N, C-alpha and C positions, 0 to 999 in steps of 0.2 A: 296324176298324183303318184308319188313314190310308193313302192311296196312297203307295207307295214312289217317290221321285224318284231317278232314276239319273243320275250324271254319266258323261261319256264314258269316263273311266278304268275305272269299274266295268263298263260294258258291254264294254269291250275285255278285261278280265280274265275275264268270264264266257264270252265267245266263245272266248278262248284255252283255257280249261279244257275247254269242250265239244269243241273241235277235238282237244285232246290225248287226252281219254278215248275219244272215238268215232272218232278218226282221220278227221276231216272237215276241210274247208277253208273254212268259212263266214267271212264278213267283215261289216263294219258295214252294207254295202248290203243284205245279206240280213236282218239284224236290223231295219233301218229298214222294209223292205218287209213282213216277216212280222209284226212286233210293234207298229209305230208307224203304219203306213199301212193296216192291216187294216180293211176296210170295216165290221166289226162292233165295233170298239173296240180300245183299246190293251191291252197286256199287263198281267197282274197277277203280281207276283213277290215272293218272299222269298228272302233269301240270308244266309249266315253268313260273316263274315270272321275269319281267323286270321292274325296277323302281317301284316295288310294284303293277304292273298291270299284268294281265294275257297275256302272249305272245302266249301260245298255251295250249290246254287241250285235253285229250282223255279219254273217258269214255266207259266202258262196264258194263253190269250187267249180273249176272248169270241167266240162264234159263234151263229148262229141256225139253227134248223130250222123247217120248216113241218109241222104236225101237225093234221090235220082242218081245214085252211084257217085255222089260227091260228099266228102266229109265237110260238115259245117260245125263250127265251134260255138258252144253256148255256155251258159252258167246255170248251176243248180243251186237254188236257194235253200239254205239250211240254218238252223240254230239262230233264229231271230229271238233274242231273249232280252228282257228288260227287268231290272230289279223292281219288286212290288212298290218300292218307295218312289220310283220315277216313271211309273206307267201313266199313260194318257197325256203325255207331254210332247208327243210327236217325235220321240228320239229314234224309233225304229225306221220311220219314214226318212228322216234326215240321213241316217247312216246308210240306208239302202241306196239312196240316190248317189251318195258318195262312192259306194262300192261299185255301182254300175259304171261310173266314170273310170274307175281303176281297171276294170276288166277289159279283155279283148273280144269277148263273146258278142255274137250278133243278136242274141236273144237270151232270155232267162226263163226257166220253168220253176214251178213249185207245186206241191200238193198241199193245198191250204185246208185247214180245218175250220170249224165254226168260229173260233176266236180270231184267226188271222185272215179270214177271207175278205173282210171289209177293208183291211189295210191294203192287201194286194190289189183288189179291184178298184176301190174308190180313191185311194191315196197314191198308189204307185202305178196305176194305169195298166194293170194286167187284164187280159181277157179270159173270162171263165169259159172253158171249152166243154166241160161236162163233169158230172158226178161219177166217181168210180163206183162200180157195182161189184159186190162180193158174190161170187157164184158159190153156192153152198150145197153139198150133198150130205144128207143125214145117213148114218150107218146104223144097222147093217144093211148091205145090199150086195148083190152078186153081179160081177161082170165076167164074161167068158174070156178065158185066156187064149191067145193065138199060139199054137204049137210051134210055129215057125219063127217067132220073135223071141230073142233072149234079152234079159235085163241084167246088166252088170254094174257094180258100184264103181264110181270114178274116184281115184285117189288124187290125180292131177290131170288138168286139162292140157292136152297136147295139140299139135298142129292140125290134126284131123278135124278138130272142132272149129278152127278158123276156116278151113276149107269148106266145112259143112255150112257155116254161116254165109260164106261168100256165094254158095249155091242157093241157099234158101232166100236170101235177101232179094234176089231177082225174081223169085216166085211170089213171095209175100208182097213185095213192093209197098212197104210201109216205112214210115219214119221210125227209126229205132237206133238205140245205142248199139254199136258194132259188138256182137257177141264173139269176140276173138278170144283165143286162149289166154292172152295176157289179161284181158278184162275179167274173164270168168274165174281165173285163179285168184285175182285180187279180190273180187266181189264175194266169192264163196269159200275158197280154200283158206285164204289168209285172214279172214275176218276174225278178230280176237274175241268178240263178244258172243257170237252165235255159232252154234254147231249146225251146219247144213249137211244134208244127206244127198249126195249127188249120184245120179244114175244115168246110164246110157242104154239105148235100145239098139239091137243089132239083128240083122237077118243075113245069114251066110257071110258073116264078118263085115257086112256093109253097115255103116252108121246110119241109123234112122232118126236120130235125135237124142236130146238129153232132157232131163227134168230134175228140179231141185226141190227137196222137201224140208220142212221145218216142223218140229214138234212144238206147238204153241200151248204152253201151260198145261201140258198133259191132257188136253181136251180136243184141240183141233189139229189137223195136219194142213198146213199151208203148202200149196204148190207154188213156191216162190217165183220160179222162172221155168220156162220150157221153150224149146225150139225143136219142132218135129216136122217130119215129112207130112204133107197134106194127104193123109190117108186115114180112113175111119178105124182100120185095124190098129194103126199106130196110136191113135188117140185112146182107144179102148185098152191097149196094153199099158199105157201110162197110168190110167185110172185103176186097172186091175192090180198093178204093182203097188200103187198108192194105198189101195184098200188093204193089201197084205201088210204094208208098213203100219197102217192104223190098227190092225188086229194084233200085231206083235207088241204095240205100244199102248193098247187099250184106249185108243182115240175114237171119238164118236162122230166127228164131222171132217169132211174134206172141203177146203175153201181155196179159191184162186181168183185172180183177176184175168180177164181177157178183153182185149180191145181191138176191133178192126178185123177179126178173123171170123167171118160169118160161118164157114163150114165147121170150124171147131165149136163155135157157140151152139150151132144147131145140133151137133152131135152130143154135147154134154147135157143139153136140155132133154134130149131123148133118154139119156141115162138117169135122169131124175134130179139134176142140179136145178136149184131155184135161185133167182136173182134178187139180191137184197141191197138197196142203195146204202152207201156209207156217208160219213161226214166229209170224206176226202174229195175236194174239188181239184181238178187238174187245170192249172192256170198258166198262161204264157204271155210274155211281154217281148215284142220285137222292137229293137232299138231304131231301125231304119224303116220308115214307112214304105209301103209298096215293094217290099222285098220278103222273100221266104213266106209268101202268103199261104202256102200249103200247111204251114205250122198251125194256122188258126182253125183247122178242121179236126175235130176230135177223132173222127173215123180214120183219119190218115195216119194215126199213131199206132205203133205196136207197143203196148204197155202191159207189163206184168207187175206183181208185187215187188220184184227186185228193183224196179225203177224208182221206187220210193225208198227213202232212208229209214222209214219206220220198221220195215220188215227185215 
C-alpha cells in the first residue's frame, strides 16, 4: 500500500480525538517529535473519516532493536483511538491489519492496558509476554554514597554514550533499543512535553553509566531509563543521587522498571524496593513464523519505562 500523506487538518483532528478519548493534552509539537522526527523513521498510519471527522485511527512508528549484534527493524504500536460513536465495530482491528501490511518491520510491540489487551491478543494475534512490574521505594531512606564516584548533569548526549552502549550490550546480552547518542538526545533532550533530568556517573573521568529522572506529579520520581556498569556500588550511587533529587523536590517515592537484569533486581530489593504489578502488558507479534523466536521470551528483553510512550 502507498504511504498515507497527512495534511495539517487531519493531524489536528487525530490529536483532538486522542486527547478527548484518553484525556490527554498533546499538541502538534509532540506529534512532530514522536512521529516525524523519530530517528528510526516516520509514522505509518491508517484512519477512517465519517462526515469529515475521524472515526478511527491507528498509528505505528518504526524502531530498531539489537539482537545478537544485529539490528532488526520493528514497529511500535501507538495511538489506537476510535471515536466513542464508532467503538465496538472492529475498526481498530481493520486499520491495524492494514498498517502492518504497509510497514517493513519484522515484528510489532505494544504495551497494552486493560482496555486494549483483548484486541491485541485475541483479535490481532499478539503474544502476551508478561506484566510490567513497578519497583517502588518509599522515602525517606538512606543509601551510602561512594566517595570515588561523581554524578554530573547531562546537557547533551555525546559520542561517549554510544561507545558505552556498544560495550554494555555485549555484557548485558539482551534485546534492546540501541542507546546511541542520537536516540538518547531525541528521546530525552528534544522531547517537547516532558522535562527529563539526565545524569551520568564517572570514576576518574571514566563513564560508568547514565540515568534519567522524571518528577511525576510532584509525588514520585520515575527512573525513566538507565544503563550502568554491572557493579553494586554504581547501582547504589544512582539510587543515592535519585534520593537527593527527591529530597530537593519533596518527592516521596522512587519508581522504575527493570527487566532481565537479575543482579540489579537483587540489589534494589536489598535496598528496600518492592514489586507492584501494573496494568501494562508487554505484547509482541512476529510477522514471519519460526523467525526471531528470542523475541517471545520476556526475560530476553531489556525494558525500562522509556521503552513505553506513556512515560
